[in-house]
C-alpha positions as CSV (number, residue, x, y, z in Angstrom):
1,M,64.7,60.4,51.6
2,K,65.0,57.6,53.9
3,R,65.1,57.5,57.9
4,T,64.7,55.0,60.5
5,A,62.2,54.1,62.7
6,F,60.3,57.5,62.8
7,L,56.8,57.4,64.1
8,A,56.7,53.6,63.6
9,G,54.0,53.2,66.3
10,I,51.8,55.7,64.9
11,V,52.2,54.0,61.4
12,L,51.1,50.7,62.7
13,L,48.0,52.1,64.4
14,C,47.0,53.8,61.3
15,A,47.8,50.8,58.9
16,G,44.2,50.0,58.2
17,T,43.9,53.0,56.0
18,A,46.8,52.2,54.1
19,A,46.2,48.5,53.0
20,A,47.7,47.5,49.6
21,Y,44.5,46.2,48.4
22,D,40.5,47.5,48.9
23,P,38.2,44.7,50.0
24,L,35.6,46.2,48.1
25,Y,37.7,46.9,44.9
26,Y,39.6,43.6,44.9
27,D,37.1,41.9,42.7
28,N,34.8,43.9,40.8
29,L,31.8,42.4,39.1
30,T,31.7,42.5,35.4
31,S,28.4,40.7,35.3
32,V,25.9,39.7,37.7
33,L,24.6,36.2,38.8
34,Q,21.4,34.6,37.5
35,A,18.4,34.9,39.9
36,M,18.8,32.8,42.9
37,E,22.3,31.8,41.9
38,A,24.8,31.8,44.8
39,H,28.6,31.7,44.9
40,G,31.0,31.9,47.9
41,G,34.8,32.0,48.0
42,M,37.7,33.1,49.9
43,A,41.0,34.9,48.7
44,I,44.0,34.7,50.6
45,G,47.1,36.9,50.6
46,Y,50.6,37.9,51.9
47,F,51.6,41.5,52.4
48,G,55.0,43.1,53.5
49,A,56.5,46.5,53.8
50,G,60.0,47.7,55.0
51,S,59.4,51.4,54.8
52,Y,56.5,54.1,54.6
53,W,55.9,57.5,53.3
54,R,54.8,60.0,56.0
55,T,54.0,63.7,55.5
56,D,55.6,66.1,58.0
57,S,54.0,69.3,59.5
58,L,55.4,71.3,56.6
59,G,53.5,69.2,53.9
60,S,56.8,67.3,52.8
61,S,56.2,63.4,52.3
62,D,59.5,61.6,53.0
63,L,60.2,57.9,52.8
64,Y,61.0,56.2,56.3
65,E,62.3,52.8,57.1
66,Y,61.0,50.3,59.6
67,T,63.5,48.8,62.1
68,T,61.5,45.5,61.6
69,G,59.6,45.0,58.4
70,L,55.8,44.8,58.6
71,G,54.2,41.4,57.5
72,V,50.5,40.6,57.3
73,L,48.5,37.7,56.1
74,R,45.2,38.7,54.8
75,L,42.0,36.9,54.1
76,L,38.7,38.1,52.3
77,F,35.7,35.9,52.3
78,L,33.3,36.8,49.4
79,G,29.6,35.7,49.2
80,R,27.0,36.7,46.5
81,Y,23.5,36.0,45.5
82,G,21.6,36.8,42.6
83,L,18.4,38.7,43.4
84,T,17.4,39.2,40.0
85,S,18.8,38.3,36.6
86,S,19.9,42.0,36.6
87,H,21.1,42.4,40.3
88,T,23.6,40.7,42.5
89,V,23.9,41.3,46.2
90,S,27.4,40.9,47.8
91,I,29.3,40.8,51.1
92,A,32.8,41.1,51.5
93,L,34.6,40.3,54.7
94,P,37.9,41.0,55.4
95,A,40.3,39.4,58.0
96,F,44.2,39.5,58.9
97,F,46.9,38.1,60.9
98,Q,50.0,40.1,61.6
99,V,53.0,38.0,61.6
100,Q,55.7,40.4,61.7
101,G,56.0,44.1,63.0
102,E,57.6,46.8,64.8
103,A,58.8,45.9,68.9
104,D,55.7,44.1,70.4
105,S,53.0,45.0,68.0
106,T,50.6,42.4,67.2
107,G,47.2,42.0,65.8
108,A,44.6,39.7,64.4
109,G,41.0,40.0,63.7
110,I,38.0,40.5,61.3
111,A,37.9,44.1,59.9
112,D,34.8,46.0,58.5
113,P,32.4,44.3,56.1
114,W,31.1,45.8,52.9
115,I,27.6,45.0,51.7
116,A,27.0,45.7,48.2
117,L,24.5,45.7,45.2
118,D,25.6,45.5,41.5
119,G,23.1,46.0,38.7
120,W,23.4,46.3,34.8
121,L,23.4,49.9,33.3
122,S,24.1,48.4,29.8
123,R,24.7,44.9,28.4
124,E,26.5,46.3,25.3
125,P,29.0,47.4,26.2
126,Q,29.0,45.9,29.4
127,L,28.5,48.5,32.1
128,L,27.6,47.7,35.8
129,A,26.9,50.1,38.7
130,R,27.5,49.3,42.4
131,G,26.4,50.9,45.4
132,A,27.9,49.6,48.9
133,L,28.2,50.3,52.5
134,R,30.9,49.8,55.0
135,I,29.6,48.7,58.5
136,P,32.4,49.9,60.9
137,L,33.1,47.2,63.6
138,K,35.5,49.7,65.4
139,G,38.0,47.0,66.2
140,A,35.4,44.9,68.1
141,L,36.6,41.8,66.4
142,E,40.3,42.6,66.6
143,T,42.9,41.9,69.2
144,G,46.4,43.7,69.5
145,D,47.8,47.1,68.3
146,Y,47.7,46.5,64.8
147,S,44.4,47.2,63.0
148,E,42.9,47.3,59.7
149,S,39.2,48.7,60.7
150,D,38.1,52.2,59.9
151,R,35.8,54.2,62.4
152,H,33.4,55.7,59.7
153,L,30.4,54.5,58.3
154,A,31.0,54.9,54.6
155,L,28.9,54.8,51.2
156,D,30.8,54.0,48.0
157,G,29.4,54.3,44.6
158,A,31.3,52.9,41.5
159,V,30.9,52.0,37.8
160,T,32.6,49.0,36.1
161,V,33.1,48.6,32.2
162,E,34.5,45.9,30.2
163,T,34.9,46.1,26.5
164,P,37.5,45.2,23.6
165,F,40.9,46.8,23.5
166,S,40.4,47.3,19.9
167,Q,38.3,46.2,17.2
168,G,39.0,42.5,16.3
169,S,41.3,42.2,19.4
170,D,41.0,39.3,21.8
171,A,42.3,41.6,24.8
172,T,39.7,43.5,26.8
173,L,40.0,46.5,28.9
174,Q,38.3,46.3,32.4
175,A,38.1,49.4,34.5
176,T,36.2,50.6,37.6
177,G,35.8,54.1,39.0
178,G,34.2,55.3,42.1
179,L,33.9,57.7,45.0
180,R,33.6,57.1,48.7
181,Y,31.9,59.1,51.3
182,C,32.7,58.7,55.1
183,F,30.4,60.0,57.8
184,W,31.5,61.8,60.9
185,A,32.9,59.4,63.6
186,W,34.7,59.6,66.8
187,D,38.6,58.6,66.2
188,G,42.1,59.4,66.9
189,L,43.8,62.4,65.6
190,F,46.3,62.1,62.8
191,R,49.6,63.3,64.6
192,T,48.5,62.4,68.2
193,P,46.4,59.2,67.7
194,R,46.1,59.1,71.7
195,D,43.9,62.2,71.5
196,S,40.6,62.0,69.9
197,A,37.6,64.0,68.3
198,E,34.9,63.7,65.8
199,T,36.7,63.2,62.4
200,Q,35.6,63.1,58.8
201,P,37.7,62.0,55.7
202,P,36.8,63.9,52.3
203,I,35.4,62.3,49.5
204,E,37.9,59.4,48.1
205,L,38.4,58.6,44.7
206,R,39.1,55.0,43.7
207,L,40.2,53.6,40.3
208,T,41.0,50.3,39.1
209,G,41.9,49.3,35.5
210,F,43.4,46.1,33.8
211,L,44.3,45.0,30.3
212,R,43.4,41.2,29.8
213,Y,44.8,39.3,27.2
214,P,44.0,35.5,26.8
215,M,47.0,33.3,26.0
216,N,44.8,30.3,25.3
217,P,41.2,29.3,26.2
218,E,42.3,28.5,29.8
219,L,45.0,31.3,30.9
220,T,44.6,34.9,30.8
221,L,47.2,37.6,31.5
222,R,46.3,40.9,33.3
223,L,48.2,44.0,34.0
224,G,46.8,47.2,35.4
225,G,46.8,49.3,38.5
226,E,44.8,50.6,41.3
227,L,44.8,54.5,42.4
228,A,43.2,55.8,45.8
229,S,43.3,59.2,46.7
230,R,41.9,61.7,49.4
231,G,42.5,65.2,50.9
232,D,43.2,66.1,54.6
233,I,40.7,64.7,57.3
234,S,38.3,67.3,59.2
235,A,38.1,67.1,63.0
236,R,35.7,68.9,65.5
237,N,35.0,69.2,69.1
238,E,32.6,71.2,71.3
239,D,34.6,74.4,70.6
240,S,35.9,74.3,66.8
241,T,36.1,72.4,63.5
242,W,39.6,72.2,62.0
243,T,41.6,70.6,59.2
244,Q,44.4,68.0,60.2
245,E,47.2,69.4,57.8
246,G,49.2,66.8,56.1
247,S,46.7,63.9,56.7
248,G,45.6,63.2,53.1
249,F,46.8,60.1,51.7
250,N,47.3,58.5,48.1
251,Q,48.6,55.5,46.7
252,F,49.2,53.9,43.4
253,D,49.6,50.0,43.0
254,L,51.0,48.2,40.2
255,R,48.5,44.8,39.9
256,A,49.7,42.2,37.5
257,G,48.6,38.4,37.5
258,I,47.0,35.5,35.8
259,E,43.7,34.1,35.4
260,I,43.2,30.2,35.1
261,A,39.6,29.2,34.0
262,N,38.6,25.5,33.2
263,E,36.4,22.6,34.3
264,S,38.2,22.0,37.4
265,M,39.8,25.4,38.3
266,D,38.9,28.9,38.5
267,L,41.9,31.0,40.1
268,T,43.4,34.4,39.9
269,A,46.5,35.2,41.3
270,E,47.9,38.7,41.5
271,V,51.0,40.6,42.7
272,Y,50.6,44.0,44.0
273,Y,53.5,46.7,43.9
274,R,53.2,50.1,45.5
275,L,54.8,52.6,43.3
276,S,54.4,55.9,45.1
277,G,52.1,57.0,47.9
278,E,51.5,59.4,51.0
279,N,50.9,58.5,54.6
280,T,50.8,54.8,53.5
281,D,53.3,51.8,53.6
282,K,55.5,51.1,50.7
283,E,53.9,47.7,50.4
284,W,54.1,44.5,48.0
285,G,52.2,41.3,48.1
286,I,50.4,38.6,46.3
287,M,46.6,37.6,46.4
288,I,45.2,34.4,45.3
289,D,41.5,33.7,44.7
290,G,39.9,30.5,43.6
291,T,41.4,28.1,46.0
292,G,38.2,26.1,46.5
293,L,37.9,27.3,50.2
294,D,35.2,29.4,51.8
295,L,34.2,30.9,54.8
296,F,32.8,27.5,56.2
297,D,35.7,25.3,55.0
298,F,38.0,27.8,56.9
299,F,36.3,27.4,60.2
300,S,35.3,23.8,59.9
301,T,36.6,21.4,62.5
302,D,35.2,18.2,60.5
303,S,38.2,15.9,60.2
304,G,36.9,14.4,56.9
305,T,36.2,11.0,58.2
306,R,32.5,9.6,58.6
């Protein structure tokens, strides 16, 4: 069911919980770096949405139209360092620029960083465990109405496996499953974001999986999806604790793309398309990693002359 511009301002204010990609799960490691090896990079993408799913007070999730579509340019700065030959520490720093939105809505800035530690559980089959911490900046480095920050300090634990699709096949399966726990934090309420209380989302499930098929030594095709789901958010004040009915969300995204790896390039390009969801944008987008840029290149003012 489609309706026009209903609660559009609220959805824009809550857009940080409905991003098409999750910075932590965008690039799950399937192996660790060597000791003292360092790697940095920047992924860049554009995402748009013309409609969104919203759950009403009776629990029905309907699809509504934006009067003006939402468009966001997203950047993800990645840095990794090999602590040992079995452990890699990583930081993922997301940033965004809103280029289109409802009415006078604007937004830009740096969202909440993730710090993660990956380590081997098994090398045959390849099995990695990851623990990660999200540090909430609470919008301190953002401007405008649109935000991609979350008020809650979060812990995330995940396991990634990579294994041949079948015996003798060149194709591989790559999958990550994780759980996310958020702590209590002061935040706006679901249906009335101008009112606030202490809130806590329940434990969130995240799954990402791909089938990777090498077309030749340099080109690999990848097809898969990403799922995120959690229940209703709890809230409390001095007098009581309650559940914000209808505040749960879920989203299922198709992810398909290519990997190009040779002596001069290590590039991944992926298309995202949201197939279903609840309290989230019906979003699509493209994300590219391996452009050769990193955090320092992006903010450098060097003209290139000496």
